[in-house]
N, C-alpha and C positions, 0 to 999 in steps of 0.2 A: 483812466480804469473804463471810463464810461465812452472813450471815444473806440475802445477797443472791442468792447461788447456790443455797440452799434455795427461797429464793421463787419464783426463776424455774424452777428444777424442780417444784415444784407447779403453776406457770402452765402449762408444757409439758405435763404429764402430763394436767391438766384440760382443754387442749385438744386432745389428741391424743383424750380421750374421747369430749370434742365433735364430732369429724371421724368418729370410729366410728359414734357416734350417727347425724350427719348420712348418712355414707355406707347404713348402715343404711335409713335415710328413702330415700336414693336409690335403690337396689337394689328397695324396694317399688314406688314409683313406676316406676322402669324397666320391670315387669314388665307394668305396666298401659299403657305405653304403647308397648312392644316396642323398645326402645332402651336402650342402656347410656349413663349419665351419669356424667359421670368432673369433678367439680368439688370447691369447697371450701364447708365450713359458710359459711351465709350469716352476715349482718355483724348481724344482731340476734340469732342463738345464738351469734356469736362476743364479742358485748359482754358474754355474762354470765358468760365463763368465761376470760377473758386476765387477771383478777385484776391490771389494771395493769400488763401486760409487752405492752404493744399493738406497741411498736419489734418486740420479739424474735418476735412472732407474725407481724408484718409480714413479716419477714424470711425465716423460712420457709415462708409462703404465696407469697411472691415467688420461691423456689427451684422450689416446687410449679408454680408458674407457667411458670416459664423450662423445667422438664422438660415440662409439656403441649404447650407450645409446638415443641419437639423434636420428642416424639411425635407431633403432628398434622401438622409439616412433613414427617414420612416416611411418612404414610398420607393418609387423606381429605381434608385439608389444609381443615376446614371450619370448625376454630377456634370452635365453637359458644359455648363458654362462656369465652372469653379475656376479653370485654367486663367479663363479671362477675368476673371471678378480679381484674383489674388494678382495678374500682373498687372490690372489700373490700379491699384492700392498700391504697391509698389512704387509705381510709377510717380505716385503724386508724392510720396513719401519715401526714399529709398533707404533712409534707415529706422524704417519699421520692422525691429525685431522681429516683433512676435508674428506678423505677417509672412514674415520668410520661412520662420521655426515651424508655426503649425501647419503652413498652407502648404509647406514641404511633404509635412506629416499627413494630410490630406490628402495630397495628391498621390502618395506612395501608396497608404493604406485601404484609402476608401475608393478613391478613383482606379486605383490599379497602373497610374503612370508614374513609373519610377524615372524615365526621362524627365518628365515635366516636372517633379518635384526634385529632381538634382538641379535641373538647369537654375532654378528658382534660388534651392539654397546658396547653389554657388555662384549666383548674382549676390548674393546675401551677404558672401562672404568678403566680397571685392568692394562692396558699399560700408560694409559693418566688420571690417578687420580686428575688432577688440572684442566683438561676440561670440563668446567659446560656445555657445549651445549652437550653430549654426554648422561648423565641421562636425562638432558632436553626431547631429542629426544626419549629416553627410552618410558620416562613416557607421550608422546603422542601418541606412540602406543599403549600404554594399555589405554590412555585416548579417542583413537578413533576409533582405530581397533577392540578392544578387550572389547570394553566398555560394553558389553552385557553377559561376563562372568565372573562368581564366581571370586572375588579375585582380578580382575582388578585395580578397584580404590583404593585398598589397594597397590599394586606395584605401579599405578604410582603416588600415595603421597610419596613413600618411594625415588623413582627416583625426585620427583621434590624438595624434601626437601633435598638430596644430592645436587643436581644442585644449592639451594638456599645457601648453606653453604659453598660454593666454592668461594675462594675471585676473585673480579670480575662478581659476577654473576649479569645481570639487575634485579631493582627492581620489574620487572613486574614477574619474575620468583618466586620472595618471594611471591608476590600477589596471582600468581595463585595456590601456596600450599596451602596457608591459605584460600583461596575462596574452592579449592576440598576438605577440610577438613571439611569445612563447607556444603558441598554438592552444591556447585555452579555449575549454570546450563552448562552441559557439551556444549552442544551447542555454546552458548557464545565462551566457549574456543576455540572450532574446527571453528568459525568466525576468532577469533582475530589470531589464528596460521596461519592461510592462506593468512590472511588480510597482517603481517608482510613480509610473504614469497613471494608475490606479489609485495613487495619494493626491491627484490633480484636483485645484480648485476647480477647474473646469467641469462640468457635467458631463460632456459629449466624450470628452477624452476619458474619463471616469469609466464611461459606458465601455468604450473602444476597447480601453486594457484590460478589464475585467472579461471583455466576451475573449481576448485572445488568450489570455491564460487560463480559460478552459479551454479552447483551442488545444494549446499546446498540452493540457492533461488529458484530452482525446488523443493526441497523437501519440502520448506515451501510452495509452491502456491500448491501440491498435497495434502498436511496435509488440506489448505482452503477448498479446492474441496470435501476434506472427511467429512468436518465441514458441509459444505454446504448440502450435501448429508442428514445427519441426519435430518439438518433443514428443508429440503424437507418433509424428511416421516415425521415429526411431522406436516405438516402444510397439506400433500396431505394426510396421510395416507395408504402410501406406497413409496418405495424406486422409484428414477427415473429409465424407462427402456433402456434411452438414455441420452446422456449427452447433446445431443439437448434438449430432455427435462425440463433436468438442468438449462441447460441456458434458457430457455423461461419461467420459472418462475421469474426469477430476481432476484433471489436471490443472484446469482454470476454469474461472465463472466468467461465462460470457452475459454482458449486460443487454437487456431487452430494448434499453434507449439510452441515449447518452445525456446529459444534463442541458444540452440545446436544443433535444428532439430527434435528433436522428438515429440510425440503425449501424450496425456493424453487418457486413455483409461478405460471404465468402465466393469469390471468383472461380471460373472454370481455370485458372493457373493457380491454385491454393493458395491465393493469398489473400488476405481478409482487408478490408477497406473500410472507412465509415464513411455515410452517406453526408452529413454536415461539414465533412474537409472536403470532401467531394465538390459538395454544390458551391463551396466558398472558391475552390479553384477554377469551376467553372466559371462563375463570377467573373474572376478575374481575369479567367482565357478570352471569355466574350469580350469584355472590354478594352481587352487588348486586339482582340480582333477587331471591332469597332473602330478602334482607333487606326488601325493599320488601312482599313477600306475608308474612311473618313480623309485620310491625308491623299490618297489614292485618287480619291474621286474630287480633291482639292486642286492636285496637279494635272490629273489627266480630263475631268471636265466629264468624267463617267465611272460607273463603278466597272470594276473588273472583271470579265466573263466568268472566272473561277478565282478561288482561292488559291491555287495553285500559281495564278498569275502575278500575287505577290511575291512571290520567290523568284519567279521568272525574272520580273522587272528590278529585280534589285530592293523592291519599296522593303523586305525583311530578309534575312536570313536564315528564318525559321518562325512558323507561327506554331500556335500551342496546340497539341493535340486534346481531344476530347477526353478528360479524366476519367468519364465511366468506361470501360471495357466494353471493346464492341458496338461502342456507340462512336457516331462521325455526327460533324457539324453539317447542318440543314440549309445550303444557302442561295439567295435567289438575286442574281444578276440581274435583274430587272428592277430592283428597287434596293438594293445592297444590303437586304438584311441578311443576317447569320443569327441560327436559334439552335 
């Protein structure tokens, strides 16, 4: 017992020395790049300092990853180093189920990087074939984040069926697999997933789930308002020119603000949208664009002259349009920034 404790303390001491060395390197690099880099020692460096205590070090780095996510969630929400941090944790401990599960969720829901989330979870499924939670989370990404893409339902059904076949999988997963096969309403699936997550012991996950549930309610309110616009047109013979005109018709009550502080707006196309949802979509689209730009820069050694170049060079088959009607992205090819 004493020898194990001493060995663990020695490994942790050497590990934190490695952390200090890496942080000093990061500070020097940050001075050159004009940015502050907050992450953890890289995999090659860690391999020399874990002293056979990979699991313990992975636990420590996972805690640091959670702290990083919490900090970024309250700040710029860039999550620049999230992918590298998660990959380092699971390379140290390939059987760390929670790192795969919650890491995949963080990447998809917070960083808006579905590809990275899927890759991490698929890696986890291979390393942990008896963990039903990993194929379940994969199914949720395909159901919720990629529900409009061809083949997503099939892939979701595949992963749900895989999860349902694993010993210990709860009954609701089997029910979901059955209902999906019967073209079950994806909206109800989404509510059920976030409702369960709202009961999580983890404060960060609870807050994320609670916000998502409010966003679902806002989407429902937006749909109701657009149905009211159709009813107004049928009654008056024209679409309302303002939200006030719609409200004065008595067909529907138009809230001044949603619970998250956003407002409903009536576009020139006669469609009502909500700024909370538009802002979330804008954040997600910006992250996607920045990931594409960074990938191009890494491969080509420079920024693309235009966003269209990303399409022309096959970097992507499509990039997201600006969610606000009539607005476009502002791109600076000199710095690679997009707003």
